C-alpha positions in Angstrom: 112.4 -36.8 -8.7 112.4 -35.4 -11.9 115.3 -38.2 -13.3 113.5 -40.7 -12.2 110.2 -39.9 -13.6 112.0 -39.6 -17.1 113.6 -42.8 -16.8 110.6 -44.4 -16.2 109.2 -42.8 -19.2 112.1 -43.3 -21.4 111.9 -47.1 -20.2 108.2 -48.0 -20.1 108.2 -46.1 -23.9 111.0 -48.1 -25.2 109.5 -51.7 -24.5 106.1 -50.3 -26.0 108.0 -49.6 -28.7 109.3 -53.1 -29.3 105.8 -54.5 -28.6 103.7 -52.9 -31.1 106.3 -54.4 -33.7 106.1 -58.0 -31.8 104.6 -60.4 -34.0 102.8 -61.9 -30.8 101.3 -59.5 -29.9 100.6 -58.1 -33.0 98.4 -61.3 -33.7 96.8 -60.6 -30.6 94.4 -58.2 -31.8 93.2 -57.1 -28.2 96.7 -56.7 -26.7 97.9 -54.7 -29.8 95.1 -52.5 -29.8 95.8 -51.7 -26.1 99.5 -51.3 -27.0 98.8 -49.5 -29.2 96.6 -46.9 -26.9 99.0 -46.7 -24.6 102.0 -45.7 -27.0 100.2 -43.0 -28.2 98.8 -41.9 -24.8 102.5 -42.2 -23.7 104.0 -40.3 -26.5 103.8 -36.8 -26.1 105.6 -37.7 -22.5 108.6 -39.5 -24.6 108.5 -36.2 -26.5 108.9 -33.9 -23.4 111.3 -35.9 -21.7 113.4 -36.5 -24.8 113.2 -32.3 -24.5 114.0 -32.4 -21.3 117.7 -34.2 -21.9 118.7 -31.7 -24.2 118.0 -29.3 -22.3 120.2 -31.1 -19.5 123.0 -31.4 -22.0 122.8 -27.5 -23.3 123.0 -26.4 -19.6 125.3 -29.1 -18.8 127.5 -27.5 -21.8 127.2 -24.0 -20.7 128.0 -24.4 -17.5 131.4 -26.3 -18.0 132.6 -23.3 -21.1 132.0 -21.0 -18.6 134.2 -22.8 -15.4 136.6 -23.2 -18.4 136.7 -19.6 -20.5 135.5 -17.4 -17.1 132.4 -15.3 -17.8 130.8 -15.0 -21.0 127.1 -12.9 -21.4 126.2 -15.1 -24.3 126.7 -18.8 -22.6 125.4 -17.0 -19.4 121.8 -16.4 -21.5 122.0 -19.6 -23.0 123.1 -21.4 -19.6 119.4 -19.3 -18.2 117.9 -20.1 -21.0 118.3 -23.7 -20.9 117.6 -23.7 -17.2 114.0 -21.3 -18.2 113.4 -24.4 -20.7 114.3 -27.6 -18.2 111.9 -25.6 -15.4 109.4 -25.2 -18.3 109.9 -29.0 -19.3 109.8 -30.5 -16.1 105.9 -28.8 -15.4 105.0 -30.3 -18.3 106.3 -33.6 -17.7 104.2 -34.0 -14.4 101.6 -33.0 -16.6 101.4 -34.4 -19.3 101.8 -38.4 -16.4 98.5 -37.3 -14.6 96.7 -40.5 -14.0 93.9 -40.3 -16.3 90.4 -40.7 -15.7 90.0 -44.4 -16.3 87.1 -44.0 -18.6 88.9 -41.1 -20.8 89.0 -44.0 -23.9 85.2 -44.8 -24.1 82.9 -44.1 -26.2 79.9 -41.9 -25.3 76.0 -41.2 -25.1 74.7 -37.6 -24.6 71.5 -36.7 -23.6 70.5 -33.2 -24.2 67.2 -31.4 -23.4 65.6 -28.0 -23.5 65.8 -26.5 -19.9 64.5 -22.6 -18.4 62.7 -21.1 -21.5 59.6 -23.0 -23.1 60.3 -23.0 -27.1 62.9 -21.0 -27.1 64.6 -24.0 -25.1 63.8 -26.4 -27.4 65.2 -24.9 -30.3 68.6 -24.1 -28.1 68.6 -28.2 -27.4 68.7 -28.6 -31.3 71.3 -26.3 -31.7 73.5 -27.7 -29.0 72.7 -31.4 -30.6 73.9 -30.1 -34.2 77.1 -28.1 -32.8 78.0 -31.8 -30.9 77.8 -33.5 -33.4 79.9 -31.3 -35.8 82.2 -31.2 -33.1 82.1 -35.2 -33.0 82.8 -35.7 -36.6 85.5 -32.5 -36.7 87.2 -34.9 -34.1 86.9 -38.0 -36.4 84.5 -39.7 -34.2 81.3 -41.2 -35.1 77.9 -39.9 -34.5 75.3 -41.7 -34.0 71.7 -40.6 -33.8 69.6 -43.5 -30.7 66.8 -41.1 -30.2 66.4 -37.4 -31.9 62.8 -35.5 -31.4 59.9 -33.6 -28.8 63.0 -30.7 -27.8 65.0 -34.1 -26.7 68.5 -35.8 -28.2 69.9 -39.0 -27.4 72.9 -40.0 -29.2 76.1 -41.7 -29.2 79.8 -40.6 -30.4 81.3 -43.9 -31.1 86.0 -43.7 -31.6 88.3 -44.1 -28.4 88.9 -41.5 -26.8 85.4 -39.7 -27.2 84.3 -39.5 -23.5 88.1 -37.5 -22.8 86.4 -34.5 -25.1 82.4 -34.1 -24.5 82.6 -35.2 -20.9 83.4 -31.5 -20.4 80.2 -30.4 -22.1 77.9 -32.1 -19.5 76.0 -29.4 -18.0 73.4 -26.6 -18.1 74.3 -24.3 -21.1 72.7 -21.2 -21.4 71.8 -19.2 -24.4 71.1 -15.1 -24.5 70.0 -14.5 -28.1 66.7 -12.9 -29.8 64.5 -15.8 -30.7 63.6 -16.7 -33.9 59.7 -15.9 -32.9 60.3 -12.3 -31.2 58.9 -9.4 -32.9 60.4 -7.1 -30.5 63.4 -8.0 -30.9 64.5 -8.5 -27.4 67.0 -10.6 -25.9 65.7 -14.1 -23.7 67.6 -16.3 -21.6 67.4 -20.1 -21.9 68.8 -23.2 -21.3 69.3 -26.8 -22.2 70.9 -29.7 -20.1 73.3 -32.1 -21.3 74.4 -35.1 -19.8 77.4 -37.2 -20.9 77.4 -40.9 -19.9 81.0 -43.3 -20.9 79.7 -45.7 -22.9 79.4 -49.4 -20.9 80.3 -52.7 -22.9 78.5 -55.8 -21.4 81.9 -56.5 -19.5 81.3 -53.2 -18.0 77.6 -53.5 -16.4 76.4 -57.2 -16.2 72.5 -56.9 -16.4 70.2 -59.3 -15.3 67.5 -60.3 -17.9 65.0 -61.3 -14.6 65.8 -57.5 -13.5 64.4 -56.1 -16.4 60.6 -55.2 -17.5 60.2 -55.0 -21.2 57.0 -53.3 -22.8 56.3 -53.1 -26.0 53.5 -50.6 -27.6 52.7 -48.8 -31.0 55.0 -46.0 -32.2 53.6 -42.7 -32.1 54.3 -39.4 -34.0 53.5 -35.7 -33.7 50.4 -35.3 -32.1 50.5 -38.6 -30.4 49.1 -40.1 -34.4 50.5 -43.8 -35.2 52.9 -44.2 -37.3 53.2 -48.2 -37.9 50.4 -50.7 -37.5 52.8 -53.1 -35.3 54.4 -52.7 -31.7 57.9 -52.0 -31.7 58.2 -49.2 -29.4 59.8 -50.4 -26.5 60.0 -49.8 -23.0 63.3 -51.3 -20.4 62.4 -50.7 -16.7 65.5 -51.7 -15.0 63.0 -53.1 -11.9 66.1 -52.3 -9.1 67.3 -48.9 -9.6 63.9 -47.6 -11.3 65.6 -46.3 -14.6 63.7 -46.3 -17.8 64.4 -46.0 -20.8 61.8 -45.9 -23.6 62.8 -46.0 -27.2 60.9 -46.0 -30.5 62.7 -43.8 -33.2 63.4 -47.6 -34.9 60.2 -49.8 -37.0 62.0 -52.7 -35.5 61.0 -53.5 -32.1 64.4 -55.6 -32.0 66.8 -53.0 -33.0 64.5 -50.7 -30.4 65.0 -52.5 -27.7 69.5 -52.9 -28.4 69.4 -49.1 -27.8 66.9 -48.9 -25.0 69.4 -51.2 -23.3 72.9 -49.1 -24.8 71.3 -46.1 -22.7 70.3 -48.4 -19.8 73.5 -50.0 -19.3 75.2 -46.2 -19.6 72.9 -45.0 -17.2 74.1 -48.2 -14.9 77.7 -47.4 -15.1 77.3 -43.7 -14.9 75.6 -44.6 -11.8 78.0 -47.1 -10.5 81.0 -44.4 -10.8 79.1 -41.6 -8.7 78.6 -44.2 -6.0 81.7 -44.6 -6.0 83.2 -41.6 -6.2 80.4 -39.7 -4.4 82.3 -36.7 -3.4 83.0 -35.7 -7.3 79.1 -35.6 -7.7 79.4 -37.6 -10.5 76.0 -38.6 -11.5 74.1 -37.5 -13.8 71.8 -35.5 -11.7 74.7 -33.2 -10.7 75.8 -32.9 -14.4 72.4 -31.8 -15.5 71.3 -29.8 -12.3 67.3 -28.3 -13.4 68.1 -26.4 -16.0 67.9 -23.7 -14.1 69.9 -20.3 -15.7 71.5 -19.7 -12.5 73.0 -23.6 -12.7 74.8 -22.5 -16.3 78.7 -24.1 -17.0 78.9 -21.9 -20.2 76.9 -19.1 -21.8 76.9 -18.1 -25.7 75.9 -14.4 -26.1 74.6 -14.2 -30.0 74.3 -10.3 -29.3 78.5 -10.0 -28.2 79.3 -13.2 -30.5 81.1 -14.5 -26.9 81.3 -17.7 -25.7 82.3 -18.4 -21.6 82.8 -21.1 -20.0 82.3 -20.3 -16.4 84.5 -23.1 -15.0 87.2 -21.9 -16.2 86.5 -18.3 -16.2 87.8 -18.5 -20.5 85.9 -16.2 -22.9 86.2 -16.4 -26.6 84.3 -14.0 -29.2 84.5 -16.8 -31.6 80.7 -17.7 -32.0 79.8 -18.6 -35.2 82.8 -20.9 -35.3 81.8 -22.5 -32.2 78.1 -23.5 -33.7 80.0 -24.6 -36.3 81.5 -27.3 -33.8 85.1 -25.4 -33.6 85.0 -26.3 -29.9 88.8 -27.3 -29.6 90.9 -24.3 -27.6 87.8 -24.3 -25.0 88.2 -28.3 -24.6 92.2 -27.8 -24.3 91.7 -25.3 -22.0 89.5 -27.6 -19.6 91.6 -30.6 -20.4 94.8 -28.8 -18.9 92.3 -27.4 -16.2 91.6 -30.9 -15.1 94.8 -32.1 -14.7 96.2 -29.4 -12.9 93.8 -30.6 -10.5 94.5 -33.7 -10.3 98.0 -33.1 -10.2 97.3 -31.1 -6.7 95.2 -33.9 -5.9 98.0 -36.4 -6.4 100.5 -34.0 -4.7 98.4 -33.4 -1.5 97.7 -37.2 -1.5 
């Protein structure tokens, strides 16, 4: 079976290589982008397939020499090494070809808000916002604030593949630290919830204008004071689902309306996915839970400079770097775990 899989990888990668230089494909912007994405996605598997071919040749050569020359310790070692490499590469090839999450190529909308812990929870939500936007920038994505304030942070992360990186951040993030306002130096435990929604294009979610109730009102700042003299804030209610999105960050009513509709589409798209895959509990409520301390996906312990991801039982001791957006090790471990679980699911299907 692995031989057949390698042949399929080689044939498709060669075909994509031809297509990516085909003038007709190049002239079709959408088609060219699609081919480019598939080429990039398949390239790691194609590299592994080429290594597997070389390891097979090395093993075959060692076996042939042993049969011709008789037993030789060095050749026997080479044969064992080649066979071990073949076994490892076969596992890596299977993992590389696991069916991807169909949303992995999308951008995301992220919503962060304080959970348990009062004022400290709101401060922690702000720290998570800085952490995730820095991580996005380090990975070459473009963070875009949508609504920031009052302990709640809604922002987009734009770029191909953003969802494949940030979907693992959805859940309750727990922090253990001494708050700046704590005079006794006692460690407090607080949480913030993160929801990560694949950003839906208009083609993904059709929103009937007749299903929308759009209200406008005057924006207000801290303490309820008016920040402008026009009715620029917008509240969009999707009547069939009951989802309400309010937006007031922009001075223009039109801009607030567009931002609110983006968030609404993302929430409706995420709800549609949850309905299709109810057994995976993929809806927003399962991501964020209630924000209780026990519902944590990850703990950040300032005293021990430790970060623990409870889903995969991974602990790293580089809290300072993580807070600066260096989450690559954690993300890669979570991606590997997801691939292995998908591979097991495919094998048992």
